[in-house]
N, C-alpha and C positions, 0 to 999 in steps of 0.2 A: 515528372517528379512526384514522389510519393508523399502523402501527408502522414503516413504510418498511423492513421487514426487519431491524430491530434487536432485540436480545435482551439484557436486563439481567442481568448476573451479579455475584456478590460473592465475593471470597476473604477468609475470616474467620479470624482468629487469636485465640482466646480465651485468657485467662489460665487456668491449670489448677492444681488441687491433686491431686498424685499419689495415686491410689487413693481419692479422695473423690468418688465418682460423684454424689452429691447436689449438691454445690457446682458441679461441672462441668456438669451438666445444667441447672441454673439459669442459669449464665452463657451456655451455648448458647442457651437460650430467650430470654434478654435480648437477645442479639445477633440472634436471628431476628426478634424484634419490631422492631428497628431496620431490618433488611433489608426487612421487610414495609412499613414506613413509607417506605422509599426505592424501593418498587415493584420490588424485585428479584425475578427469576423463578427464579434458581438461586443457592443460597448453599452454598459449599463450605468445610468445616471440616477441621482437620488429621487425620492418622492417629491412631487410638485416642484421639480427643478426649474421649470419654465417661469414660475411666478415666485418661488420661495415658499417654504412650507409654513412659515409663521405669519401669513397674511391675515389670519383670523377673520374678523367680520368683513374685511375687504373682499372676501370670497362672495359676499352678497352684492358686490358692485358689478353691474353689467359691463363696465369698461374693462375691468381686469379680466373678466372671462372672455370677452371678445378679442382682447389683445393677446391672451394666451393662445387662442385659436390661430390668430395671425402669426404668433411665434412659431407654432407647429408648421404653418405654411412656409415660413422662411426656412426652417430646418429641412423640411422636405426638399425645397428647391436646392439647398446647399448639398444635399446628399446625392444629387443626380450624377451619375457616372462613377460613383464610389462603391466600394464592395463592403464596407462596414455597415452592419445593421445596428441602428440606434435604438435604445429603449429609454425614453425620457418621461418624466412625470409632469402631468398637466391636469388642471381641472376641466372636465368635459361635461357640457350641459346637454341633456337629453330631455326634450320636452320641458317640463317645469322642475326638473330635478338636476342636481349637480353631483358628479362622480369624481372622486379622487382616483385618477387613472394612470396607467402606463401606456404610452403611445409607442408602437413599434413602427419604425421608419426605415425604408431601404430603397435606395436609388430613386428618390423623388416621389415615393408612394407611401401612404400610411397603410401598412399591411394589417393592422389590427389594433384594437383598443381593449385593454384589460382593466376593468374597474375593480377597486378595492372591495372586499367582501365585509371584513370585520373592522368596524369603526370604533376605536377606543374612546370612551366617554367616562373616564374615571381619572382620579388624581389630577394631573396637569393637562389631561387631554379632553378636548371638546369637539371631536371631529363630526359627530352626528348633528352638531348644531349647523354645520354648513353642508355636509355631504350626505348622500343616500348610499345604501349598500348595493354593491354589484350583484347581490343575490336577487335583486329585482328582475334581472335578465334571465336568471335560471328558472324562476318560477313561471315566467311568461313563455319560455322556450318550448319547442317541441323537439323530439329526438331527431337527430340528423343521421345521415347514412354513413358518417365517418369518412367520407371521401375527401380528397385534397382540394383546396381552393388555390388558385394561382393569383387571384386578386388583380388580374389585368384589367385594362380599361373597358374591354368589350365582354369579358367573361365573368364579370362579378356576379355572385349569387348570394343569397341570404345565408348567413351562418347559423350555427346553434347559439342563439342568443338574440341578436338583432342586428340591424343595419341602420346607420344614420348618415346624414350629410355632414361632413366635418372637414375642415381645412380645404374646401374646394372640391371634394370628391366623396363618393360613398365610402364608408369604412365599416368593418365588422366591429361589433362591441359585445364582449361577453368575458366573464372570468374563465370560461372553459374554451380558450383558444390555445392551440399549440402551433408553434412556428418552426417549420422545417428549413434548416440551413445546411445543406449537404447531409452528413450523417447526424448532425446535431438536431435534437427535437427540444425546443426551448419552451418551458412553461414559466409563467410569471405570477408572483404574489407580492403584495405590498405590505411591508413593515408588520403591523399587528397580525396580519394573516399568519405569520410564522409563530407568534406567541400563543396561538390557540391550541386547545387539545388535539384537534385534528386539522393541521395546516393544509390549505389547498394544494401545496406542493406535493403532499403524499398522494393525492388523487391524480395530480398531473402526471406523476411518475408511474403510477399504475396504468395510466392511459398511454404511456410511451415516452414521456419527457425524460431526457437524460441530462439536461442542463436547466437549472432554475435561476431565474433572475429576480432579485429582490430589491425593490426600490423602497428605501426606507427614510424616515424622518425621526430617528430615535435620538433622544437627547441623553445627556450625561448626568448621572448621579453616582455616588460612591458605590463601587463594586458592580455596577451594571455592566461595564465593559466585559468583565470575565464571564458573567452570566450569558450575555448576548453572544459572545464568542463560542461558548459551550453549545448554545442553541443551534447556531449555524453549522457548527462542526457535526453535532449529533444528527441534525436533519439531513445533511449531505450523506452521512453514514447509513441512516435508516432507509433513505431512498436510493442509495448507491448512485449518486448523481454528482455532477459538478454544480457548485452553488456560488453564484456571483452576487455579492452584496455590496450595495453602495448607500451611504446615508449622509444627510445634509451636514454641511460644515460651516466654514467661515462666511459671515455675512448674514446668516439667519439672526433674527431678533434675539437679543439676550435680555429682553425685558424681565423674564422670569426664569428662562431656561438657557442652557448652553449646549450647542451642538458641536461635536468634535470632528465630524467628517470621517467616520469609520468607513473603511473599505476592506473587504476580505474576499478571497477566493478559496474555496475548499473543494476537495475531491474525495468522495468516499471517506469522510471523516478526517482527512489530512488537510492541514492548512498549507496551501500552495503559495499564497502571497497575502501580505497585510501591509497597509500603509501606516504612516506615523500620524497619529491623531493630533488635534489641536493645531493644525497648520493654518497659516494666514494666507496661503495661496492655494490655487487649484492643484489637485494631485491625480495621478493615474497609476494604477497597478495593472500589470499585464501578466497573464499566465497561460500556458498551454494545457488544456484538459485532455485526458486520454480517453476518448470515447470507446475505443475498442476494448480497453481494460474494463470500463464500466459494463459493457455489453456482456463480457465473459463472466464477470462477477455476478450479474443478474441471472445469467443462464445457469450457472452452478448452484446458486442459492434458490432452490425451488420454492422455498417459503415466501419468496418475494412476490410471487404471483398466487398466493394462496386465497382461499375463500374468505371474504369479509364476514364479521360476526352477523350481519343481516342477511347472509346468504348470497350476496352479490359476488360473482366471480370477477377477478381483475380484468378479464377479457371484455367484460360488459362495460367497463369504464370507458372503453374506446367509443362506445355508442353515444356518450354524453359530451363528446368533444368535437370541435371542428378543427381541421388541420389546414394550415395555410402554407403553401410553398413560397418562401421568401426569396430563394435563389441559392446559388452556390456560395460557399465560404470564400473568403479572401484567398488569393493565390499565395499562401504563406510558405516560404522556404524554410522548413523546419530543420533541414540539414545545415543550413547556414547559421541558424539561431533557434535553439530550443529553449524556451522560457519556462523551465520547470526544474526543480532540484532533482538530480539524479543521485541516488545512493549507490556508490560503488561497492559498499559492503552492506547490503540491505538486511542482513541478519543481526547486524551490530548497531545498537542505538547510538546515534552520533550527536544527540542534542546536548547532553551534559553528563558530567561525572555522576550526578545524583541520579539521572535516569538510568545510566548504566548499572549503578548500584541496585536500583529497584528491579531491573530486568534480571540481573544475575541472581539476585536473591530468590526471585520467583522461579526461575529456571531450575536452580539447584533444589529448591523446595519441592518442585514437581518430580524431579528425579529421585530425590531421597524418599519422598512418600511412595512413589511407585514401587521402588525396590523393598521398602520396609513393609508395605502391604503384602507383596508377594511372599516375602520370607514369613510373615506372621501367618498368612493364609495356609501355607503348606507345613507350618510348624518347623521350619528350617532354622538352625542356629549356626550354620557354618556357610561361608562363601569362599569360592576359589576364583582367583583372578590371575591371569598371566601378565606379569609386569615386565615391560620392555625398556622402561626409561623414556618412552615416547609420550606424545601429548595425550592420546586417547586412553591408554591404560592408566595414566596418571589421574585423569579426571574420573574415570570409572572407580579407581581405588579410593579416592577422596569421598566420592558419593557413597560408596559402600561403608566407609568408616563412619560417615555422618548418619547413615541409615542404622548401623549397629548402635551408635550413641542414642539415636531416637528410640530404639527398641530396648535400650538398657542392656544390651549384649556386650560381652568383653570383646575388644578389638582383636585379642589373641585368637578368636574364632575365625578371623579372616586369614585365609591361607594365600599368600602371595608367592608366586612361583616365577623365578627367572629361569629361562631356558636358553642359555647361550648356544648359538650355532656357528655357522661358518662366517657370518658377517657381523657378529656382535662386536661393538667397539667398547673400549674401556670406559669411555665417557658415559654412554647410556647404561653400561652394566653397573658403574658406581652410583649413578643417580637412582637406579632401580633399588639397589641394596640400601642406600642411605634413606630413601623415601619410606621403605617398609620399616626400617628401624625407627625413624623419627615418628612414624604414625603408631608404632607399638603393635603392629600386626605380626603374625607368625610368617617368617620368610623361609623359603626353600629354594635351592638351586638344583636344577636337573638339566644336565647338558643333553642336547638332542643329537649331538654329533655321532656318538657310537650307533644309536638306533637308526639314524638316517643313512649312515655309511653302510650298515648292514642291508638296509632297504634298497639302496642303490645296487648292491650285489644281487639281491633277490630278484630285482626286475630288470637287471642287466643294463643299468644306466652308467654312463661314464661320468664320474664326479667332477671331471675337468670341463664338462659341458654345462655351462651355467644358463640353462634354458628354463622354460616354465616348469618342467618336471623337477628340476633341481630346486627351484624356489618353493613350489607347492608341496613337495615332499616334507619340507621343513615346517611349513605352516600346519599341515595335517598331523604331523607328529606332535607338535605343541598342543593342538586341540585334543588329541587322544590322551596326552598326559593329564591335561586339565580335567577332562571328563572322568577319567579313571580315578584321579585323586578325589574328585567330588563324590564319586560313588563310595569310595573307601571311607570318606569322613562324613558321609551323610549330608553333604552340602550341595549347592548349586553353583554352576559356572556363571559368573557375571561377564557378559560380553563387553567388549571395548570398542567395537567398530562404530563409526560415526555416520551421519547422514550423507556427507559428501562422498565417502567411500561407497556407500550403498547406491548413490546415483551413478557413479562411474563403474560400479562393479569391481572396484579395487579391493577385492578380498578373494581368498581361496575358497572355492566352493567346498563345503563340508570341512573347511579348515577354520580360519578366524571368522568366517562368515556365520558360524554357528555358535550358539551359547544357549543357556537356560533362561537368561533375562538380559536384554541389551539395554543398559541404562543410557547409552549415548545415541540410540537409534535416530532421535530427531534433532541431534545437535550437529550442525555443520562444522567443518574444520575451522573456518574463520572465527566462529563463535567459541569453539573449544579453547582457542588461544586466549580470547578475551576473558572467559570464565576462569581459567587457570590463573591468569594475571590478577584478576579481581580477588580470588581466593588467597593468593599470595599477599595481597595488600590488606585484606580484611580479616583473615582467620589466623591471628597470631597465636591462638590457644590450641592449634592442631598438634603441635609437637609434644612428644613425651619428654619428661624431664630427664636431663642428663644425656640427651641424644647428641650424636656426633655433629650433625648439621641441622639447622633449623629448617622446617618444611618450606618456608617462604623462599629461602636461598636456593633450595633444590628446585622448586617450581620455576623460578626465573631462569635457572640454567637449562631446564628442560625446554622452556620456551625458545631459548636461544639455539637449541640443538636442531640441525637440519633434519627435515622430515624424511624418514627412510624406513623401509621394511627390514633393512639389514639382512638380506637373504643371500647377498653375494659378498665375498671377502672385501675388506677395506684395503687401502693401499699400504705400502711398506711402513708408512709413519703412523698407521692406525686411523687415518682419516676416512670418513664415510665417502664412498664414491657413488653409491647407488642412491641417487636423490629422486624421491617420488615426483617432484614437480618438474623434473627434467623429463620424466617418462610420460606422465599423463597431463602436464600443464599446471599452471599456477592455480591453487585452490581458490584464490579470491576471484578469478575469472569464472571457474566452474560453479562456485556458489552464486555468483551473480546470474549466470545462465539458469541454474536450477530454480532460484527464487522466482524469477520472472516467467519462466516457462510454466512452472507449477501454478503460481498464484494467478496469473493473468492470461495464460494461454497464448503468449506471444509466439508468432512464427519465428524461425531462425533468422529471417531477414530483419525483423524488428530487434531481435536480440542483438544482432551484429550492429545495427544502427545505434542502439542505446549503449552498448559496450564501448563503442568507439568514442562516444560522448563522455561516458563515466570514467574511462581510463585514458583519456587524452593526455599525452605526456608521460604516461607509465609504460604503455605498450604500443607498438606501431600497429597499423591496421592489419598487416599481414599476419602478425603474431596472434592477434585476436581472432581473426578468421580461422587460422590453423587450429587453435584450441577449441573453437566452437564446433568445427567439423569433428574433432575428437570427441567432444562432449555428446554430440548428437549420435555418433556411431556407437559409442560405449553405452549411452543411456538406453538405447534400443536393444543392443545385443546382450546386455547383461540383466535384462528383466527377470530372467529365470532365477537369478539368485534372490531377487527381491520377493518373488512369488512364494518363497518358503523361508523368509526371514523370521527370526525368533520374536517373541513378545518383547515390547519395550514401551515406555511411556511417550505419548505424543506431548511435545513441549511447546512448539510454536505453530504457525499457520501452515507450515510445510511438513508433510509426513509421507513417507513412501510405503507405509505398512499395507500389505495386500488385504488386510482385514479392516482397514480404515479408509485412508484418503485416496489411495492409488491402486486402481484395478486396471491392469494393462496386460494384454496377451503377450506372452513370451515370444511369440513368433510374428509380432507385428514388423512390417517392413519400414525401414528408415529412409527409403529412396526419396520419397516426396519431400521430406524435411531436409535432407542433405542437399537436394537440388535447389532449395529455397535460399541457401547461403550465397 
């Protein structure tokens, strides 16, 4: 059973009874049993969860501290035979000093103790009144060799920091401990550590941590929640890590403060799970972090391992850490249950209508600015576009119209050309004509049928044979017309092809594959539809006065028209029979494959696994597998078209420009990737 690189974590918020160690440890153990049932590999509890965070001067009582150690001993015994690794908060005394610490426990062993470094002593906080800083251990420590500790009974050795006798056995104690659980490398920081200019988690991640656990005791005041949420999200983004945050909740003293029991799990800046605050009972949120994804993102972002301002290379941070082998993760069946949100349409924001509005506005602004800048730079006042009545040419035309508006150029300088051929239908032809008229551009119609018929005679092709030659001859004739009209009018040809077509090579080489500026080059097909729909709903002022049909009505009809190159004749009733998605597969599947392949380097086996989850109930497994094989085959075989694609603006995080994000040899073999499906 493959884990596909996933790692199951939980942020747990138990109810507490302040200074009642026995009740608190029983509740922790009860929740650990639930985490074990859920096949959780790492369970993170709040700061000082064994005693309660708000014990205040009771932390100066020997009884509380000794009972807290007994509580850890109890939790240790409870975890024997279990696969979940627990990170609980407890006061730990070392010599004559007390440390606010995270205690890592697995299978009956304290694997390590991480003391808090930054102790808030401002506003409502007085932690330095009771605790010492974990920096004590860093200043006393010597460099370690960076090797792994297995923390067994007979093979314990001193770590980078120190060792103490705790909960009946020797234990490592240092802020610079990393815990290996399979592919996961877990670093720990406590509450205030995150709020500092240079959080310890930044250094943990430079040393190799890919999951950060934060045990917190953060109280609630107005607007603090949003600020804290932003901190956690941003830190997970900066460190390209999974971040598991758990804070104190119900039962903490409300003498002067209120604790809401915040729990969050983030991954590379994205919120994976969040609990409901202000609950009067214990809570647990669980999510599956994608460790393979994080690894690829770090690998691709070479600035992640850059030289620090003081000259320290990130590789040197490894020398300041001790690494402890905790054991294997839980035997989690991710195929049976994957606890993370999967976006079937990753290019389209699904959060809210407002978010979609923001995204579409940003995307079209990038497109418009890109084209307007190019026109301005070359002093060009004319643009030529082939208008088919399809999605891509529609978006390209609207972007061109907006660019001309931005430059103060008359829309009449945009020359839209319809070029009906052997497969053009009345519906698309009428939509093309009406859209040009409604936008107030110069419309022309040039039939390609006579020229292509003559071309068939010239090359000896039977026009009844509807093969690749039949189709590509039409596409190249249309491109020749556009280029020549552009030459004649001193304009440039604005390309209409989109990102999905580029990925699949679904374009005629030296035909619609070529233009002088490709405004849709970074827009996948699924997003093209969303943008056009958004424009129809928000741009009511696009239509010229007195037009036959409003632009919005035309756009909605274009969206409803089946996607087709219209290169083969329609049926007797004029219905389109050459449907693109019947030939190459559903664009929503291909866009899903493209996004995850490009962004996260997923192998085809993982793409298949995720697609089956994301499109469950939409496509059966055999259909998904069929089109994934098509995607892999075409993506490799059609690279030669992408190697000479025209200029166009990068819009999102996925771009196949050979001058930008994607440099791939045209003669790379797809064998290994195909065999992985």
